[in-house]
C-alpha positions in Angstrom: 129.5 131.8 71.7 126.1 133.4 72.2 123.7 130.7 73.4 120.3 130.7 71.9 117.2 130.1 74.0 116.4 126.4 74.0 112.9 124.9 73.5 112.2 122.4 76.2 109.4 119.8 75.7 107.6 118.7 78.9 105.2 115.7 78.8 102.3 115.8 81.2 102.7 112.2 82.4 99.6 110.6 83.9 96.9 113.2 83.8 95.5 112.1 87.2 98.8 112.4 89.1 100.8 115.4 90.2 102.4 116.0 86.8 100.4 119.1 85.9 100.8 120.5 89.4 104.6 120.3 89.4 104.8 121.6 85.9 102.6 124.6 86.7 104.5 125.4 89.9 107.9 125.0 88.1 106.8 127.4 85.4 104.9 129.8 87.6 107.6 132.5 88.0 107.4 134.6 84.8 111.2 135.2 84.9 111.8 131.5 84.1 110.6 132.2 80.6 113.7 134.3 80.0 115.8 131.1 80.2 114.0 128.8 77.8 110.7 128.3 75.8 108.5 125.6 77.4 106.3 123.3 75.3 103.9 121.1 77.3 102.5 118.0 75.7 99.0 117.4 77.1 95.8 119.3 77.2 95.0 123.0 77.8 91.8 121.8 79.4 93.6 119.7 82.0 96.2 122.5 82.5 93.4 124.9 83.3 91.8 122.4 85.7 94.9 121.9 87.7 95.8 125.6 87.7 92.5 126.2 89.6 93.6 123.8 92.3 96.7 126.0 93.1 95.2 129.2 94.7 98.5 131.0 95.0 98.9 131.1 91.2 96.1 133.3 89.8 96.8 133.0 86.0 99.4 131.9 83.4 99.5 132.9 79.8 99.3 129.9 77.5 99.6 129.4 73.8 97.8 126.3 72.3 99.7 124.9 69.3 99.5 121.9 66.9 103.3 121.2 67.3 106.4 122.7 68.7 107.3 124.5 65.5 104.6 127.1 66.4 106.0 127.7 69.9 106.3 131.3 71.0 108.9 132.6 73.4 107.8 134.2 76.7 104.7 132.0 76.7 103.8 128.6 78.1 103.0 126.6 74.9 100.7 123.6 75.0 100.6 121.0 72.2 97.1 119.7 72.5 97.5 115.9 72.2 94.2 114.9 73.8 90.5 114.9 72.7 88.4 117.8 74.0 86.3 115.2 76.0 89.3 114.5 78.3 88.7 115.2 82.0 90.6 114.8 85.2 90.1 112.3 88.0 92.9 113.2 90.5 94.3 110.3 92.4 92.8 107.6 90.1 94.8 105.3 87.7 92.4 105.0 84.8 92.7 103.8 81.2 92.0 107.4 80.0 94.8 108.9 82.0 97.2 106.1 80.8 96.3 106.7 77.2 96.8 110.5 77.7 100.3 109.8 79.0 101.1 107.7 76.0 99.8 110.3 73.6 101.8 113.0 75.2 105.0 110.9 75.1 104.5 110.0 71.4 103.9 113.6 70.4 107.1 114.8 72.2 109.2 112.1 70.7 107.9 113.0 67.2 108.8 116.6 67.8 112.3 116.0 69.2 113.1 113.7 66.3 112.0 116.5 64.0 114.2 119.0 65.8 111.3 121.1 67.0 112.3 120.8 70.6 115.9 120.7 72.0 115.4 118.6 75.1 112.6 116.5 76.6 111.4 116.3 80.2 108.9 113.6 81.0 106.3 113.8 83.7 105.6 110.8 86.0 103.6 107.9 84.7 101.7 104.9 86.1 103.5 101.9 84.6 100.7 99.4 85.5 98.0 101.5 83.9 100.0 102.1 80.8 100.8 98.4 80.5 97.1 97.8 80.5 96.7 100.1 77.5 99.4 98.2 75.5 102.4 100.4 76.2 104.7 97.4 76.0 107.6 98.8 78.0 108.5 98.8 81.7 109.0 102.5 81.7 110.3 105.6 79.9 113.9 104.4 79.7 113.1 101.3 77.8 110.5 103.0 75.6 113.0 105.7 74.5 115.8 103.2 73.9 113.5 101.5 71.5 112.2 104.7 69.9 115.7 105.9 69.1 117.0 102.5 68.2 120.1 102.5 70.4 121.7 99.3 71.6 121.9 100.2 75.3 121.1 103.0 77.7 121.4 103.5 81.4 119.1 105.2 83.9 121.4 107.7 85.6 120.1 109.4 88.7 121.7 112.8 89.1 121.9 115.5 91.8 124.5 117.9 93.1 125.7 115.3 95.6 125.4 111.9 93.8 125.2 110.4 90.4 124.0 106.8 90.3 123.4 104.2 87.6 121.9 100.7 87.8 122.8 97.4 86.1 119.2 96.2 86.2 116.1 98.4 86.2 112.4 97.8 86.4 112.4 94.0 86.9 111.3 91.8 89.8 113.9 91.3 92.5 113.9 87.5 91.9 115.1 88.0 88.3 118.0 90.3 89.3 120.9 87.7 89.8 120.4 86.1 86.4 120.6 89.6 84.8 123.9 90.5 86.5 126.4 89.5 83.9 130.0 90.5 83.1 129.0 92.0 79.8 126.1 93.9 81.2 128.2 95.5 84.0 130.9 96.4 81.4 128.3 98.0 79.1 126.9 100.1 81.9 130.4 101.2 83.0 131.1 102.3 79.4 127.9 104.3 79.1 128.4 106.0 82.5 132.0 106.8 81.7 131.1 108.3 78.4 128.2 110.3 79.8 130.3 111.7 82.7 132.8 112.9 80.2 130.4 114.2 77.5 127.4 115.3 79.5 129.0 116.4 82.8 132.5 117.6 81.8 134.2 115.1 84.2 137.8 114.4 83.2 138.8 110.8 83.9 135.7 109.8 85.9 136.0 107.6 88.9 133.2 105.1 89.2 132.4 103.0 92.2 130.8 99.6 91.7 128.5 98.1 94.4 128.4 94.4 95.3 125.3 92.2 94.8 125.5 90.2 98.0 125.8 91.4 101.6 129.4 92.2 102.7 130.5 91.8 99.0 129.8 88.1 99.3 132.1 87.6 102.3 134.7 85.7 100.3 132.1 83.5 98.6 130.3 82.6 101.9 127.3 84.8 101.0 127.4 84.4 97.2 129.9 84.1 94.4 128.7 86.8 92.0 131.4 89.2 93.2 134.3 86.8 92.5 132.9 85.3 89.3 131.2 88.3 87.6 131.6 91.7 89.2 135.4 91.7 89.9 136.2 90.4 86.4 133.9 93.0 84.9 135.7 95.8 86.8 139.0 94.3 85.5 137.6 94.5 81.9 136.7 98.1 82.4 140.1 98.9 83.9 141.8 97.3 80.8 139.8 99.8 78.6 141.0 102.7 80.6 137.8 103.2 82.7 138.6 104.1 86.3 136.2 101.6 88.0 136.6 100.5 91.6 135.0 98.0 93.9 132.9 96.0 94.6 131.8 97.9 97.7 129.2 96.7 100.2 126.3 99.1 99.8 125.5 99.6 103.5 129.0 100.9 104.5 129.4 102.7 101.2 126.4 104.9 101.7 126.4 104.9 105.5 130.0 106.2 105.6 129.6 108.6 102.8 132.1 106.9 100.5 130.1 108.0 97.5 131.5 111.5 97.9 134.9 110.1 96.8 133.6 109.1 93.4 132.1 110.8 90.4 129.4 108.2 90.1 128.2 104.9 91.5 126.9 101.8 89.7 124.4 99.8 91.7 123.4 96.2 90.8 119.6 96.7 91.0 116.9 99.4 91.2 116.2 99.7 94.9 119.8 99.1 96.0 120.7 102.4 94.3 117.5 104.4 94.2 116.6 104.0 97.9 119.8 105.7 99.2 119.7 108.2 96.2 116.3 109.4 97.2 117.2 109.6 100.9 120.3 111.7 100.0 118.9 113.8 97.1 115.1 113.5 96.8 114.4 117.2 96.6 116.7 118.0 93.6 117.1 114.5 92.2 116.7 113.9 88.5 116.4 110.8 86.3 118.6 111.1 83.2 118.7 108.6 80.3 122.4 108.3 79.4 123.1 106.8 75.9 120.4 108.5 73.9 121.1 110.8 71.0 118.8 113.4 72.6 118.6 114.8 76.1 115.8 113.4 78.3 115.3 114.0 82.0 112.5 113.4 84.4 111.8 114.3 88.1 112.8 111.5 90.4 109.3 110.9 91.9 106.2 109.1 90.7 102.6 110.1 90.1 101.9 110.5 93.9 98.2 109.9 93.4 97.5 110.4 97.1 98.3 114.1 96.9 97.1 114.8 93.3 94.9 117.9 93.0 95.6 118.9 96.6 98.2 121.6 96.1 100.7 119.5 98.1 103.3 118.6 95.4 106.9 120.0 95.5 108.1 121.2 92.1 111.8 121.3 92.9 112.6 118.0 91.2 110.7 119.0 88.0 112.4 122.4 88.0 115.8 120.6 88.4 114.9 118.2 85.6 114.2 121.2 83.2 117.4 123.1 84.0 119.6 119.9 84.1 118.3 119.1 80.6 119.4 122.6 79.4 122.8 122.3 81.1 123.4 118.8 79.6 122.5 120.0 76.1 125.0 122.8 76.2 127.7 120.6 77.7 127.2 118.1 74.8 127.5 121.0 72.4 130.8 122.2 74.1 132.1 118.6 74.0 131.3 118.3 70.3 133.1 121.6 69.6 136.1 120.4 71.6 136.3 117.2 69.6 135.9 119.0 66.3 138.7 121.4 67.4 141.0 118.5 68.2 140.3 116.8 64.9 141.1 120.1 63.1 144.2 120.5 65.1 145.4 117.0 64.2 144.6 117.7 60.5 146.7 120.8 60.6 149.5 119.0 62.3 149.4 116.4 59.6 149.5 119.0 56.9 152.6 120.6 58.5 154.4 117.2 58.6 153.5 116.3 55.0 156.4 116.8 52.5 155.7 119.7 50.2 156.9 120.0 46.6 159.5 122.6 45.9 162.7 123.4 44.1 165.1 120.4 44.0 168.0 120.8 46.4 171.5 120.9 44.8 174.0 118.9 46.7 
């Protein structure tokens, strides 16, 4: 099958962070436009401002459009979502930069729902600033879950060395134990298992589950969540045919490299999983939202206000997020074709077994 060139939507994120810098650097090699058609959601004015802060990139050809249906190949297309009065204040979390991030995200979601873009890559946002402007969600993951009306999603951190999900996401640490439930762990294991099969072509995925308490609770001495919640949830998953193992104590699991023996790891809370993930795979790490009907990725770093506008940001994670979104899109397409082929095969087998009318046999 001849693959068409995909259109990838890229949101600017917070306009005062490093979003534009990593986008510009990721797209700076003209050869990259042979692989896909980029559509940036933001402002040509801001794009031009940050381009001037990167001396090694002299110019880039852009095409300002009202929506992605007008995107042109071989060009960097920009959907202008922001007023002409917009301006940059690198390194500052402001109401204007938060509203700009929201506007870009809304426009990209509108276009991907309409089929004008094939995948979506989101630039880093400042959650506190956006909350102050009425965003109403802890982050991209929860916003997109609501936007697409799906029951559950999981934040899956992916790299060439490690894939990692979390049971609880952007919540205070003191609230974590109450959110660790048997049903929640099972739901995340189901999502991860399905995503590994459909999005990453893993046959019979092996998923490791981490403990909540030190030393996996030490037989109940350091906590009972392992015996009462985590182990029963693993048993539930096993009964459904999911290859889940654990619980493993996180220190030894990561310190001894046991994660290399599994296709993915399920951590109990945000920092338990993302701290080792970023230590292992920060440069090419990508945030992927598993469970959505569309493909959404994001670089695994934040706004990095301290280096905004200084030509110090590394674009590797943004570039990885773009190409991972393309790879996942085509793996989903291949999986859908495989399923359709199997259904057709079963249909034909049923036709062959079905009794056919003919001349009556004479005994």
